[in-house]
MOPAC internal coordinates of N, CA, C and O (Angstrom, degrees):
PM7 1SCF
backbone

  N    0.0000 0     0.00 0     0.00 0    0    0    0
  C    1.4365 1     0.00 0     0.00 0    1    0    0
  C    1.5148 1   108.10 1     0.00 0    2    1    0
  O    1.2310 1   120.41 1   -85.01 1    3    2    1
  N    1.2888 1   116.82 1    94.99 1    3    2    1
  C    1.4527 1   121.26 1  -178.21 1    5    3    2
  C    1.5124 1   112.08 1   -88.63 1    6    5    3
  O    1.2310 1   120.91 1   -38.32 1    7    6    5
  N    1.3337 1   115.87 1   141.68 1    7    6    5
  C    1.4577 1   121.83 1   176.85 1    9    7    6
  C    1.5005 1   108.25 1  -118.47 1   10    9    7
  O    1.2310 1   121.17 1   -42.42 1   11   10    9
  N    1.3049 1   115.36 1   137.58 1   11   10    9
  C    1.4533 1   118.73 1   174.69 1   13   11   10
  C    1.5248 1   108.19 1   -81.83 1   14   13   11
  O    1.2310 1   120.52 1   -35.45 1   15   14   13
  N    1.3179 1   116.62 1   144.55 1   15   14   13
  C    1.4588 1   120.80 1  -177.16 1   17   15   14
  C    1.5219 1   111.79 1   -60.95 1   18   17   15
  O    1.2310 1   119.36 1   148.84 1   19   18   17
  N    1.3321 1   118.83 1   -31.16 1   19   18   17
  C    1.4587 1   121.86 1  -178.84 1   21   19   18
  C    1.5187 1   113.15 1   -70.32 1   22   21   19
  O    1.2310 1   119.46 1   155.52 1   23   22   21
  N    1.3304 1   118.64 1   -24.48 1   23   22   21
  C    1.4630 1   121.96 1  -178.05 1   25   23   22
  C    1.5280 1   113.10 1   -86.05 1   26   25   23
  O    1.2310 1   119.63 1   162.73 1   27   26   25
  N    1.3179 1   118.31 1   -17.27 1   27   26   25
  C    1.4594 1   120.88 1  -174.64 1   29   27   26
  C    1.5273 1   113.64 1   -61.35 1   30   29   27
  O    1.2310 1   118.54 1   134.35 1   31   30   29
  N    1.3410 1   120.39 1   -45.65 1   31   30   29
  C    1.4651 1   118.01 1   178.70 1   33   31   30
  C    1.5292 1   112.20 1   -60.32 1   34   33   31
  O    1.2310 1   119.85 1   142.41 1   35   34   33
  N    1.3189 1   117.89 1   -37.59 1   35   34   33
  C    1.4612 1   121.13 1   178.50 1   37   35   34
  C    1.5237 1   110.75 1   -66.44 1   38   37   35
  O    1.2310 1   120.30 1   140.27 1   39   38   37
  N    1.3284 1   117.03 1   -39.73 1   39   38   37
  C    1.4578 1   120.60 1   178.73 1   41   39   38
  C    1.5266 1   111.24 1   -66.42 1   42   41   39
  O    1.2310 1   120.44 1   140.13 1   43   42   41
  N    1.3216 1   116.76 1   -39.87 1   43   42   41
  C    1.4600 1   120.66 1   178.23 1   45   43   42
  C    1.5285 1   109.83 1   -65.73 1   46   45   43
  O    1.2310 1   120.30 1   136.16 1   47   46   45
  N    1.3276 1   117.03 1   -43.84 1   47   46   45
  C    1.4689 1   120.22 1   177.63 1   49   47   46
  C    1.5215 1   110.90 1   -59.54 1   50   49   47
  O    1.2310 1   120.25 1   136.83 1   51   50   49
  N    1.3189 1   117.12 1   -43.17 1   51   50   49
  C    1.4608 1   121.10 1   179.30 1   53   51   50
  C    1.5297 1   110.73 1   -64.04 1   54   53   51
  O    1.2310 1   120.44 1   137.50 1   55   54   53
  N    1.3285 1   116.77 1   -42.50 1   55   54   53
  C    1.4604 1   121.31 1   178.78 1   57   55   54
  C    1.5261 1   111.00 1   -61.24 1   58   57   55
  O    1.2310 1   120.20 1   133.29 1   59   58   57
  N    1.3361 1   117.22 1   -46.71 1   59   58   57
  C    1.4608 1   121.10 1  -179.87 1   61   59   58
  C    1.5280 1   111.26 1   -64.43 1   62   61   59
  O    1.2310 1   120.44 1   141.74 1   63   62   61
  N    1.3152 1   116.76 1   -38.26 1   63   62   61
  C    1.4600 1   120.30 1   178.15 1   65   63   62
  C    1.5273 1   111.03 1   -64.75 1   66   65   63
  O    1.2310 1   120.31 1   137.36 1   67   66   65
  N    1.3151 1   117.02 1   -42.64 1   67   66   65
  C    1.4689 1   120.72 1   178.34 1   69   67   66
  C    1.5221 1   111.54 1   -63.05 1   70   69   67
  O    1.2310 1   120.56 1   136.19 1   71   70   69
  N    1.3265 1   116.54 1   -43.81 1   71   70   69
  C    1.4656 1   120.84 1   179.47 1   73   71   70
  C    1.5220 1   109.59 1   -63.21 1   74   73   71
  O    1.2310 1   120.16 1   134.35 1   75   74   73
  N    1.3288 1   117.29 1   -45.65 1   75   74   73
  C    1.4591 1   121.44 1   179.97 1   77   75   74
  C    1.5186 1   112.28 1   -59.35 1   78   77   75
  O    1.2310 1   120.26 1   136.63 1   79   78   77
  N    1.3131 1   117.11 1   -43.37 1   79   78   77
  C    1.4654 1   120.63 1   178.91 1   81   79   78
  C    1.5225 1   111.32 1   -65.48 1   82   81   79
  O    1.2310 1   120.42 1   135.40 1   83   82   81
  N    1.3251 1   116.80 1   -44.60 1   83   82   81
  C    1.4720 1   120.61 1  -178.44 1   85   83   82
  C    1.5226 1   111.08 1   -62.97 1   86   85   83
  O    1.2310 1   120.32 1   136.46 1   87   86   85
  N    1.3211 1   116.99 1   -43.54 1   87   86   85
  C    1.4601 1   120.87 1  -179.49 1   89   87   86
  C    1.5248 1   109.72 1   -70.04 1   90   89   87
  O    1.2310 1   120.03 1   136.92 1   91   90   89
  N    1.3185 1   117.56 1   -43.08 1   91   90   89
  C    1.4585 1   121.51 1  -179.01 1   93   91   90
  C    1.5154 1   112.89 1   -62.28 1   94   93   91
  O    1.2310 1   119.82 1   145.52 1   95   94   93
  N    1.3208 1   117.95 1   -34.48 1   95   94   93
  C    1.4538 1   121.05 1   179.34 1   97   95   94
  C    1.5209 1   111.69 1   -68.09 1   98   97   95
  O    1.2310 1   120.31 1   152.61 1   99   98   97
  N    1.3032 1   117.01 1   -27.39 1   99   98   97
  C    1.4563 1   120.55 1  -177.69 1  101   99   98
  C    1.5267 1   112.81 1   -92.99 1  102  101   99
  O    1.2310 1   120.16 1   164.11 1  103  102  101
  N    1.3144 1   117.29 1   -15.89 1  103  102  101
  C    1.4648 1   121.75 1  -177.11 1  105  103  102
  C    1.5267 1   109.73 1   -91.48 1  106  105  103
  O    1.2310 1   120.70 1  -110.56 1  107  106  105
  N    1.3211 1   116.27 1    69.44 1  107  106  105
  C    1.4501 1   122.08 1  -179.10 1  109  107  106
  C    1.5236 1   109.40 1  -133.10 1  110  109  107
  O    1.2310 1   121.01 1   -23.49 1  111  110  109
  N    1.3345 1   115.68 1   156.51 1  111  110  109
  C    1.4689 1   119.87 1   178.33 1  113  111  110
  C    1.5211 1   110.64 1   -60.11 1  114  113  111
  O    1.2310 1   120.06 1   144.69 1  115  114  113
  N    1.3262 1   117.48 1   -35.31 1  115  114  113
  C    1.4663 1   119.95 1  -178.56 1  117  115  114
  C    1.5296 1   111.75 1   -65.49 1  118  117  115
  O    1.2310 1   119.98 1   159.75 1  119  118  117
  N    1.3380 1   117.65 1   -20.25 1  119  118  117
  C    1.4659 1   120.38 1   176.75 1  121  119  118
  C    1.5228 1   110.76 1   -69.18 1  122  121  119
  O    1.2310 1   120.05 1   154.53 1  123  122  121
  N    1.3265 1   117.50 1   -25.47 1  123  122  121
  C    1.4592 1   122.08 1  -179.68 1  125  123  122
  C    1.5232 1   110.98 1   -97.81 1  126  125  123
  O    1.2310 1   120.47 1   132.79 1  127  126  125
  N    1.3163 1   116.72 1   -47.21 1  127  126  125
  C    1.4559 1   122.30 1  -171.79 1  129  127  126
  C    1.5208 1   114.93 1  -100.08 1  130  129  127
  O    1.2310 1   120.15 1   143.66 1  131  130  129
  N    1.2841 1   117.31 1   -36.34 1  131  130  129
  C    1.4566 1   121.18 1  -166.66 1  133  131  130
  C    1.5137 1   108.15 1   103.72 1  134  133  131
  O    1.2310 1   120.32 1    10.63 1  135  134  133
  N    1.3078 1   117.00 1  -169.37 1  135  134  133
  C    1.4567 1   121.80 1  -177.42 1  137  135  134
  C    1.5245 1   110.73 1   -84.27 1  138  137  135
  O    1.2310 1   120.96 1   -11.22 1  139  138  137
  N    1.3528 1   115.78 1   168.78 1  139  138  137
  C    1.4598 1   121.59 1   176.59 1  141  139  138
  C    1.5297 1   109.47 1   -60.39 1  142  141  139
  O    1.2310 1   121.18 1   -31.24 1  143  142  141
  N    1.3383 1   115.34 1   148.76 1  143  142  141
  C    1.4647 1   121.38 1  -178.53 1  145  143  142
  C    1.5254 1   108.36 1  -115.46 1  146  145  143
  O    1.2310 1   120.77 1   -48.07 1  147  146  145
  N    1.3303 1   116.14 1   131.93 1  147  146  145
  C    1.4614 1   121.55 1   177.78 1  149  147  146
  C    1.5287 1   109.03 1  -115.71 1  150  149  147
  O    1.2310 1   121.59 1   -45.52 1  151  150  149
  N    1.3282 1   114.57 1   134.48 1  151  150  149
  C    1.4614 1   120.19 1   176.63 1  153  151  150
  C    1.5194 1   107.83 1  -145.66 1  154  153  151
  O    1.2310 1   120.54 1   -72.83 1  155  154  153
  N    1.3099 1   116.57 1   107.17 1  155  154  153
  C    1.4621 1   120.54 1  -177.81 1  157  155  154
  C    1.5089 1   110.34 1    61.96 1  158  157  155
  O    1.2310 1   120.59 1    57.60 1  159  158  157
  N    1.3292 1   116.48 1  -122.40 1  159  158  157
  C    1.4584 1   121.29 1  -178.95 1  161  159  158
  C    1.5191 1   113.56 1   -93.54 1  162  161  159
  O    1.2310 1   119.50 1  -168.22 1  163  162  161
  N    1.3205 1   118.56 1    11.78 1  163  162  161
  C    1.4678 1   122.65 1  -177.32 1  165  163  162
  C    1.5216 1   110.20 1  -117.06 1  166  165  163
  O    1.2310 1   121.07 1   -48.08 1  167  166  165
  N    1.3293 1   115.57 1   131.92 1  167  166  165
  C    1.4604 1   121.66 1   172.19 1  169  167  166
  C    1.5203 1   107.55 1  -122.09 1  170  169  167
  O    1.2310 1   120.47 1   -52.20 1  171  170  169
  N    1.3128 1   116.71 1   127.80 1  171  170  169
  C    1.4680 1   122.34 1   178.39 1  173  171  170
  C    1.5262 1   107.43 1  -110.02 1  174  173  171
  O    1.2310 1   121.04 1   -59.49 1  175  174  173
  N    1.3370 1   115.61 1   120.51 1  175  174  173
  C    1.4600 1   122.26 1  -178.09 1  177  175  174
  C    1.5241 1   109.56 1  -114.51 1  178  177  175
  O    1.2310 1   119.69 1   -53.97 1  179  178  177
  N    1.3282 1   118.20 1   126.03 1  179  178  177
  C    1.4714 1   120.52 1  -179.89 1  181  179  178
  C    1.5256 1   111.76 1   -71.49 1  182  181  179
  O    1.2310 1   121.64 1   -29.92 1  183  182  181
  N    1.3269 1   114.47 1   150.08 1  183  182  181
  C    1.4671 1   121.66 1   175.90 1  185  183  182
  C    1.5278 1   106.88 1  -129.46 1  186  185  183
  O    1.2310 1   120.77 1   -48.19 1  187  186  185
  N    1.3208 1   116.13 1   131.81 1  187  186  185
  C    1.4646 1   120.24 1  -178.95 1  189  187  186
  C    1.5225 1   110.20 1  -140.01 1  190  189  187
  O    1.2310 1   121.10 1   -21.49 1  191  190  189
  N    1.3162 1   115.49 1   158.51 1  191  190  189
  C    1.4622 1   122.55 1   173.90 1  193  191  190
  C    1.5237 1   106.32 1  -101.37 1  194  193  191
  O    1.2310 1   120.96 1   -55.59 1  195  194  193
  N    1.3189 1   115.76 1   124.41 1  195  194  193
  C    1.4666 1   120.04 1  -179.88 1  197  195  194
  C    1.5213 1   109.36 1  -115.43 1  198  197  195
  O    1.2310 1   121.07 1   -49.09 1  199  198  197
  N    1.3113 1   115.56 1   130.91 1  199  198  197
  C    1.4704 1   121.81 1   176.28 1  201  199  198
  C    1.5124 1   107.45 1  -130.25 1  202  201  199
  O    1.2310 1   121.16 1   -42.64 1  203  202  201
  N    1.3097 1   115.39 1   137.36 1  203  202  201
  C    1.4513 1   117.35 1   175.66 1  205  203  202
  C    1.5172 1   109.74 1  -150.54 1  206  205  203
  O    1.2310 1   121.98 1   -22.10 1  207  206  205
  N    1.2992 1   113.81 1   157.90 1  207  206  205
  C    1.4523 1   120.35 1   178.68 1  209  207  206
  C    1.5150 1   109.77 1  -153.41 1  210  209  207
  O    1.2310 1   121.51 1   -21.65 1  211  210  209
  N    1.2735 1   114.72 1   158.35 1  211  210  209
  C    1.4567 1   118.74 1   178.73 1  213  211  210
  C    1.5178 1   109.36 1  -154.73 1  214  213  211
  O    1.2310 1   121.40 1   -16.74 1  215  214  213
  N    1.2868 1   114.93 1   163.26 1  215  214  213
  C    1.4569 1   120.57 1   179.96 1  217  215  214
  C    1.5101 1   110.06 1  -150.82 1  218  217  215
  O    1.2310 1   121.36 1   -11.67 1  219  218  217
  N    1.2516 1   115.00 1   168.33 1  219  218  217
  C    1.4636 1   119.94 1  -179.56 1  221  219  218
  C    1.5160 1   109.87 1  -150.60 1  222  221  219
  O    1.2310 1   120.93 1    -0.07 1  223  222  221
  N    1.2632 1   115.83 1   179.93 1  223  222  221
  C    1.4518 1   120.15 1  -179.53 1  225  223  222
  C    1.5126 1   110.23 1  -152.25 1  226  225  223
  O    1.2310 1   121.47 1    -5.30 1  227  226  225
  N    1.2663 1   114.79 1   174.70 1  227  226  225
  C    1.4687 1   121.53 1   178.26 1  229  227  226
  C    1.5173 1   107.32 1  -157.99 1  230  229  227
  O    1.2310 1   120.97 1    -1.64 1  231  230  229
  N    1.2604 1   115.74 1   178.36 1  231  230  229
  C    1.4549 1   119.73 1   177.46 1  233  231  230
  C    1.5086 1   109.87 1   179.99 1  234  233  231
  O    1.2310 1   121.44 1   -15.07 1  235  234  233
  N    1.2773 1   114.85 1   164.93 1  235  234  233
  C    1.4588 1   121.26 1   174.10 1  237  235  234
  C    1.5121 1   107.05 1  -170.55 1  238  237  235
  O    1.2310 1   121.46 1   -12.97 1  239  238  237
  N    1.2800 1   114.82 1   167.03 1  239  238  237
  C    1.4554 1   119.41 1   179.75 1  241  239  238
  C    1.5095 1   111.83 1    66.98 1  242  241  239
  O    1.2310 1   120.85 1     4.86 1  243  242  241
  N    1.2576 1   115.99 1  -175.14 1  243  242  241
  C    1.4466 1   122.05 1   179.73 1  245  243  242
  C    1.5147 1   108.02 1  -172.72 1  246  245  243
  O    1.2310 1   121.24 1    14.13 1  247  246  245
  N    1.2782 1   115.24 1  -165.87 1  247  246  245
  C    1.4606 1   118.90 1   174.91 1  249  247  246
  C    1.5185 1   109.01 1   -68.63 1  250  249  247
  O    1.2310 1   122.00 1   -19.63 1  251  250  249
  N    1.2437 1   113.77 1   160.37 1  251  250  249
  C    1.4626 1   118.92 1  -177.58 1  253  251  250
  C    1.5253 1   110.67 1   -54.94 1  254  253  251
  O    1.2310 1   121.19 1   -55.26 1  255  254  253
  N    1.3197 1   115.33 1   124.74 1  255  254  253
  C    1.4519 1   120.41 1   179.37 1  257  255  254
  C    1.5150 1   113.64 1    90.38 1  258  257  255
  O    1.2310 1   119.24 1   173.94 1  259  258  257
  N    1.3329 1   119.05 1    -6.06 1  259  258  257
  C    1.4585 1   122.03 1   179.66 1  261  259  258
  C    1.5267 1   109.74 1  -106.41 1  262  261  259
  O    1.2310 1   121.03 1   -30.93 1  263  262  261
  N    1.3082 1   115.64 1   149.07 1  263  262  261
  C    1.4545 1   121.01 1   176.37 1  265  263  262
  C    1.5231 1   107.67 1   -86.12 1  266  265  263
  O    1.2310 1   120.27 1   -44.75 1  267  266  265
  N    1.3181 1   117.09 1   135.25 1  267  266  265
  C    1.4578 1   120.44 1  -178.28 1  269  267  266
  C    1.5194 1   111.66 1  -103.92 1  270  269  267
  O    1.2310 1   121.73 1   -15.48 1  271  270  269
  N    1.2800 1   114.30 1   164.52 1  271  270  269
  C    1.4630 1   121.37 1   175.72 1  273  271  270
  C    1.5238 1   107.21 1  -162.06 1  274  273  271
  O    1.2310 1   119.89 1     7.92 1  275  274  273
  N    1.3119 1   117.82 1  -172.08 1  275  274  273
  C    1.4633 1   119.81 1   179.29 1  277  275  274
  C    1.5027 1   111.13 1  -175.78 1  278  277  275
  O    1.2310 1   121.49 1     5.68 1  279  278  277
  N    1.2906 1   114.75 1  -174.32 1  279  278  277
  C    1.4559 1   121.56 1   179.18 1  281  279  278
  C    1.5058 1   109.41 1   156.25 1  282  281  279
  O    1.2310 1   121.08 1     9.44 1  283  282  281
  N    1.2927 1   115.54 1  -170.56 1  283  282  281
  C    1.4528 1   120.44 1   176.78 1  285  283  282
  C    1.5082 1   111.64 1   129.50 1  286  285  283
  O    1.2310 1   120.92 1   -17.63 1  287  286  285
  N    1.2855 1   115.84 1   162.37 1  287  286  285
  C    1.4594 1   121.62 1   178.53 1  289  287  286
  C    1.5089 1   110.00 1   160.36 1  290  289  287
  O    1.2310 1   121.09 1   -22.86 1  291  290  289
  N    1.2874 1   115.52 1   157.14 1  291  290  289
  C    1.4512 1   120.33 1   177.93 1  293  291  290
  C    1.5094 1   110.35 1  -178.97 1  294  293  291
  O    1.2310 1   120.91 1   -11.73 1  295  294  293
  N    1.2929 1   115.87 1   168.27 1  295  294  293
  C    1.4568 1   119.63 1  -179.61 1  297  295  294
  C    1.5034 1   110.24 1  -167.51 1  298  297  295
  O    1.2310 1   121.43 1   -10.87 1  299  298  297
  N    1.2928 1   114.87 1   169.13 1  299  298  297
  C    1.4488 1   119.84 1   178.12 1  301  299  298
  C    1.5053 1   110.78 1  -162.25 1  302  301  299
  O    1.2310 1   121.11 1   -17.32 1  303  302  301
  N    1.3115 1   115.49 1   162.68 1  303  302  301
  C    1.4620 1   121.06 1  -179.86 1  305  303  302
  C    1.5125 1   109.49 1  -142.65 1  306  305  303
  O    1.2310 1   120.97 1   -29.54 1  307  306  305
  N    1.3163 1   115.75 1   150.46 1  307  306  305
  C    1.4567 1   122.38 1   173.70 1  309  307  306
  C    1.5212 1   107.41 1  -135.11 1  310  309  307
  O    1.2310 1   120.87 1   -59.65 1  311  310  309
  N    1.3069 1   115.94 1   120.35 1  311  310  309
  C    1.4608 1   121.52 1   177.58 1  313  311  310
  C    1.5194 1   107.04 1  -116.98 1  314  313  311
  O    1.2310 1   121.03 1   -58.61 1  315  314  313
  N    1.3287 1   115.64 1   121.39 1  315  314  313
  C    1.4525 1   121.55 1  -175.76 1  317  315  314
  C    1.5228 1   110.26 1  -118.68 1  318  317  315
  O    1.2310 1   119.61 1   -52.92 1  319  318  317
  N    1.3237 1   118.34 1   127.08 1  319  318  317
  C    1.4624 1   118.94 1   176.67 1  321  319  318
  C    1.5192 1   110.36 1   -68.23 1  322  321  319
  O    1.2310 1   120.26 1   -45.72 1  323  322  321
  N    1.3357 1   117.10 1   134.28 1  323  322  321
  C    1.4625 1   119.73 1   178.50 1  325  323  322
  C    1.5264 1   112.39 1  -121.20 1  326  325  323
  O    1.2310 1   120.04 1   166.36 1  327  326  325
  N    1.3291 1   117.52 1   -13.64 1  327  326  325
  C    1.4513 1   118.73 1   178.67 1  329  327  326
  C    1.5131 1   112.03 1   165.82 1  330  329  327
  O    1.2310 1   121.57 1    15.79 1  331  330  329
  N    1.3298 1   114.59 1  -164.21 1  331  330  329
  C    1.4566 1   120.13 1   177.66 1  333  331  330
  C    1.5207 1   108.96 1  -152.09 1  334  333  331
  O    1.2310 1   121.39 1   -21.63 1  335  334  333
  N    1.3105 1   114.94 1   158.37 1  335  334  333
  C    1.4566 1   121.59 1   178.78 1  337  335  334
  C    1.5206 1   108.03 1  -109.73 1  338  337  335
  O    1.2310 1   121.01 1   -53.48 1  339  338  337
  N    1.3315 1   115.67 1   126.52 1  339  338  337
  C    1.4606 1   121.29 1   173.71 1  341  339  338
  C    1.5196 1   107.23 1   -97.07 1  342  341  339
  O    1.2310 1   120.63 1   -63.12 1  343  342  341
  N    1.2976 1   116.41 1   116.88 1  343  342  341
  C    1.4586 1   121.98 1  -178.82 1  345  343  342
  C    1.5254 1   108.86 1  -108.75 1  346  345  343
  O    1.2310 1   121.04 1   -63.21 1  347  346  345
  N    1.3314 1   115.61 1   116.79 1  347  346  345
  C    1.4633 1   122.16 1   178.80 1  349  347  346
  C    1.5260 1   108.27 1  -121.93 1  350  349  347
  O    1.2310 1   121.04 1    -6.06 1  351  350  349
  N    1.2834 1   115.61 1   173.94 1  351  350  349
  C    1.4659 1   120.44 1  -179.86 1  353  351  350
  C    1.5284 1   111.03 1   -59.14 1  354  353  351
  O    1.2310 1   119.78 1   144.85 1  355  354  353
  N    1.3144 1   118.02 1   -35.15 1  355  354  353
  C    1.4627 1   122.47 1  -177.90 1  357  355  354
  C    1.5219 1   114.61 1   -82.42 1  358  357  355
  O    1.2310 1   118.93 1   172.76 1  359  358  357
  N    1.3083 1   119.65 1    -7.24 1  359  358  357
  C    1.4585 1   121.62 1  -179.66 1  361  359  358
  C    1.5163 1   111.79 1   147.06 1  362  361  359
  O    1.2310 1   121.56 1    10.00 1  363  362  361
  N    1.3189 1   114.62 1  -170.00 1  363  362  361
  C    1.4639 1   121.12 1  -177.61 1  365  363  362
  C    1.5228 1   109.70 1  -124.31 1  366  365  363
  O    1.2310 1   121.03 1   -32.76 1  367  366  365
  N    1.3370 1   115.63 1   147.24 1  367  366  365
  C    1.4589 1   122.55 1   178.72 1  369  367  366
  C    1.5241 1   108.77 1  -133.63 1  370  369  367
  O    1.2310 1   120.93 1   -47.17 1  371  370  369
  N    1.3441 1   115.83 1   132.83 1  371  370  369
  C    1.4671 1   120.73 1   175.67 1  373  371  370
  C    1.5191 1   108.67 1   -92.71 1  374  373  371
  O    1.2310 1   120.15 1   -49.71 1  375  374  373
  N    1.3127 1   117.32 1   130.29 1  375  374  373
  C    1.4682 1   123.56 1   177.36 1  377  375  374
  C    1.5286 1   108.10 1  -115.91 1  378  377  375
  O    1.2310 1   120.80 1   -61.91 1  379  378  377
  N    1.3214 1   116.08 1   118.09 1  379  378  377
  C    1.4688 1   121.01 1  -178.25 1  381  379  378
  C    1.5194 1   110.44 1   -82.72 1  382  381  379
  O    1.2310 1   120.72 1   -37.21 1  383  382  381
  N    1.3203 1   116.22 1   142.79 1  383  382  381
  C    1.4594 1   122.70 1   173.45 1  385  383  382
  C    1.5308 1   106.77 1   -99.31 1  386  385  383
  O    1.2310 1   120.51 1   -58.95 1  387  386  385
  N    1.3127 1   116.63 1   121.05 1  387  386  385
  C    1.4613 1   120.64 1  -179.60 1  389  387  386
  C    1.5297 1   109.63 1   -80.53 1  390  389  387
  O    1.2310 1   121.04 1   -50.74 1  391  390  389
  N    1.3202 1   115.62 1   129.26 1  391  390  389
  C    1.4628 1   121.21 1   177.54 1  393  391  390
  C    1.5246 1   108.87 1   -99.46 1  394  393  391
  O    1.2310 1   119.85 1   -13.42 1  395  394  393
  N    1.3284 1   117.89 1   166.58 1  395  394  393
  C    1.4696 1   119.91 1   176.46 1  397  395  394
  C    1.5305 1   112.60 1   -57.22 1  398  397  395
  O    1.2310 1   119.98 1   145.37 1  399  398  397
  N    1.3235 1   117.65 1   -34.63 1  399  398  397
  C    1.4625 1   121.14 1   177.71 1  401  399  398
  C    1.5274 1   110.64 1   -64.88 1  402  401  399
  O    1.2310 1   120.36 1   138.44 1  403  402  401
  N    1.3435 1   116.92 1   -41.56 1  403  402  401
  C    1.4631 1   120.65 1   177.66 1  405  403  402
  C    1.5186 1   110.86 1   -59.74 1  406  405  403
  O    1.2310 1   120.68 1   136.47 1  407  406  405
  N    1.3340 1   116.31 1   -43.53 1  407  406  405
  C    1.4639 1   120.30 1   179.48 1  409  407  406
  C    1.5263 1   111.09 1   -64.03 1  410  409  407
  O    1.2310 1   120.38 1   139.71 1  411  410  409
  N    1.3302 1   116.88 1   -40.29 1  411  410  409
  C    1.4681 1   120.38 1   179.85 1  413  411  410
  C    1.5304 1   110.87 1   -63.82 1  414  413  411
  O    1.2310 1   120.25 1   138.40 1  415  414  413
  N    1.3184 1   117.13 1   -41.60 1  415  414  413
  C    1.4689 1   121.03 1   177.91 1  417  415  414
  C    1.5226 1   109.99 1   -64.61 1  418  417  415
  O    1.2310 1   120.35 1   137.29 1  419  418  417
  N    1.3290 1   116.94 1   -42.71 1  419  418  417
  C    1.4622 1   121.48 1   179.72 1  421  419  418
  C    1.5323 1   111.20 1   -61.89 1  422  421  419
  O    1.2310 1   120.03 1   134.88 1  423  422  421
  N    1.3194 1   117.55 1   -45.12 1  423  422  421
  C    1.4648 1   121.68 1   178.95 1  425  423  422
  C    1.5257 1   110.14 1   -64.74 1  426  425  423
  O    1.2310 1   119.99 1   138.22 1  427  426  425
  N    1.3318 1   117.62 1   -41.78 1  427  426  425
  C    1.4637 1   120.85 1   178.52 1  429  427  426
  C    1.5254 1   112.26 1   -62.76 1  430  429  427
  O    1.2310 1   120.53 1   136.02 1  431  430  429
  N    1.3177 1   116.60 1   -43.98 1  431  430  429
  C    1.4662 1   120.57 1   179.28 1  433  431  430
  C    1.5270 1   111.12 1   -65.18 1  434  433  431
  O    1.2310 1   120.50 1   138.78 1  435  434  433
  N    1.3217 1   116.65 1   -41.22 1  435  434  433
  C    1.4661 1   120.12 1   178.58 1  437  435  434
  C    1.5274 1   110.62 1   -63.93 1  438  437  435
  O    1.2310 1   120.09 1   140.03 1  439  438  437
  N    1.3299 1   117.44 1   -39.97 1  439  438  437
  C    1.4673 1   121.18 1   179.15 1  441  439  438
  C    1.5265 1   110.96 1   -63.28 1  442  441  439
  O    1.2310 1   120.46 1   136.37 1  443  442  441
  N    1.3289 1   116.72 1   -43.63 1  443  442  441
  C    1.4688 1   119.99 1   178.16 1  445  443  442
  C    1.5196 1   111.30 1   -64.36 1  446  445  443
  O    1.2310 1   120.23 1   140.88 1  447  446  445
  N    1.3149 1   117.16 1   -39.12 1  447  446  445
  C    1.4623 1   120.38 1   178.58 1  449  447  446
  C    1.5286 1   110.74 1   -64.01 1  450  449  447
  O    1.2310 1   120.52 1   137.49 1  451  450  449
  N    1.3288 1   116.61 1   -42.51 1  451  450  449
  C    1.4641 1   119.83 1   178.35 1  453  451  450
  C    1.5275 1   111.88 1   -63.67 1  454  453  451
  O    1.2310 1   120.22 1   139.20 1  455  454  453
  N    1.3334 1   117.19 1   -40.80 1  455  454  453
  C    1.4652 1   120.10 1   177.35 1  457  455  454
  C    1.5245 1   111.37 1   -63.17 1  458  457  455
  O    1.2310 1   120.18 1   139.85 1  459  458  457
  N    1.3256 1   117.27 1   -40.15 1  459  458  457
  C    1.4636 1   121.08 1   179.74 1  461  459  458
  C    1.5298 1   110.38 1   -64.90 1  462  461  459
  O    1.2310 1   119.97 1   136.79 1  463  462  461
  N    1.3317 1   117.66 1   -43.21 1  463  462  461
  C    1.4745 1   121.33 1   178.69 1  465  463  462
  C    1.5261 1   109.76 1   -63.81 1  466  465  463
  O    1.2310 1   120.39 1   138.29 1  467  466  465
  N    1.3332 1   116.87 1   -41.71 1  467  466  465
  C    1.4652 1   120.86 1   179.75 1  469  467  466
  C    1.5321 1   110.22 1   -61.18 1  470  469  467
  O    1.2310 1   120.01 1   135.82 1  471  470  469
  N    1.3294 1   117.58 1   -44.18 1  471  470  469
  C    1.4697 1   120.36 1   179.22 1  473  471  470
  C    1.5177 1   111.45 1   -63.72 1  474  473  471
  O    1.2310 1   120.59 1   140.25 1  475  474  473
  N    1.3367 1   116.47 1   -39.75 1  475  474  473
  C    1.4623 1   119.40 1   178.61 1  477  475  474
  C    1.5251 1   110.98 1   -63.16 1  478  477  475
  O    1.2310 1   120.51 1   137.89 1  479  478  477
  N    1.3300 1   116.63 1   -42.11 1  479  478  477
  C    1.4719 1   120.23 1   179.70 1  481  479  478
  C    1.5204 1   111.08 1   -65.70 1  482  481  479
  O    1.2310 1   120.15 1   138.36 1  483  482  481
  N    1.3232 1   117.33 1   -41.64 1  483  482  481
  C    1.4710 1   120.87 1   179.62 1  485  483  482
  C    1.5140 1   109.64 1   -66.04 1  486  485  483
  O    1.2310 1   119.55 1   138.80 1  487  486  485
  N    1.3201 1   118.46 1   -41.20 1  487  486  485
  C    1.4692 1   122.03 1   178.52 1  489  487  486
  C    1.5227 1   110.69 1   -64.25 1  490  489  487
  O    1.2310 1   120.54 1   139.72 1  491  490  489
  N    1.3201 1   116.58 1   -40.28 1  491  490  489
  C    1.4730 1   120.32 1   179.49 1  493  491  490
  C    1.5276 1   110.61 1   -65.53 1  494  493  491
  O    1.2310 1   119.45 1   142.80 1  495  494  493
  N    1.3279 1   118.66 1   -37.20 1  495  494  493
  C    1.4610 1   121.79 1   179.92 1  497  495  494
  C    1.5218 1   110.97 1   -70.07 1  498  497  495
  O    1.2310 1   120.38 1   142.63 1  499  498  497
  N    1.3217 1   116.87 1   -37.37 1  499  498  497
  C    1.4755 1   119.94 1   179.00 1  501  499  498
  C    1.5083 1   111.74 1   -69.39 1  502  501  499
  O    1.2310 1   120.39 1   149.17 1  503  502  501
  N    1.3244 1   116.87 1   -30.83 1  503  502  501
  C    1.4690 1   120.76 1  -178.45 1  505  503  502
  C    1.5280 1   111.79 1   -71.16 1  506  505  503
  O    1.2310 1   119.17 1   160.55 1  507  506  505
  N    1.3183 1   119.19 1   -19.45 1  507  506  505
  C    1.4730 1   123.19 1   179.41 1  509  507  506
  C    1.4624 1   111.52 1   -71.90 1  510  509  507
  O    1.2310 1   120.10 1   180.00 1  511  510  509

C-alpha cells in the first residue's frame, strides 16, 4: 500500500477531523445525564463539564535504503456532571452537584483556615 508524499498531509487532516468529530459528538451533557426532563411547570436541564483532546501523527521516508511509512492518531473525552438547572415559571436556579474532589478541597480549605485562626489566637495570647 504505497502513499504518495503529497497526499499525506491531506490524509492526516482527514484523520484529525474524523477523530475530532467522533470525540465531540460524545462529549455532551446528555452522555452523562440524558436529556432535559419536564414535569408540569418544572424543567430540569443537566449541566456538565466536557473536556476532550486528540492528536495525530504522520511520517515518511526512513533511513537510507529503507522504505518509510507512518500513521497514528487517538483521542479521548471526559464529561463530568457538575449540576442541573431547575427552570420554573418564576425563574431558573442552578443546583451544583458536589463531587468527592469538591469535598476534599472544602475540607482542606477549612483545615487551613482553622490553623490560621489558631496561630492568630496563640500570637495574641503571647503578646499579652
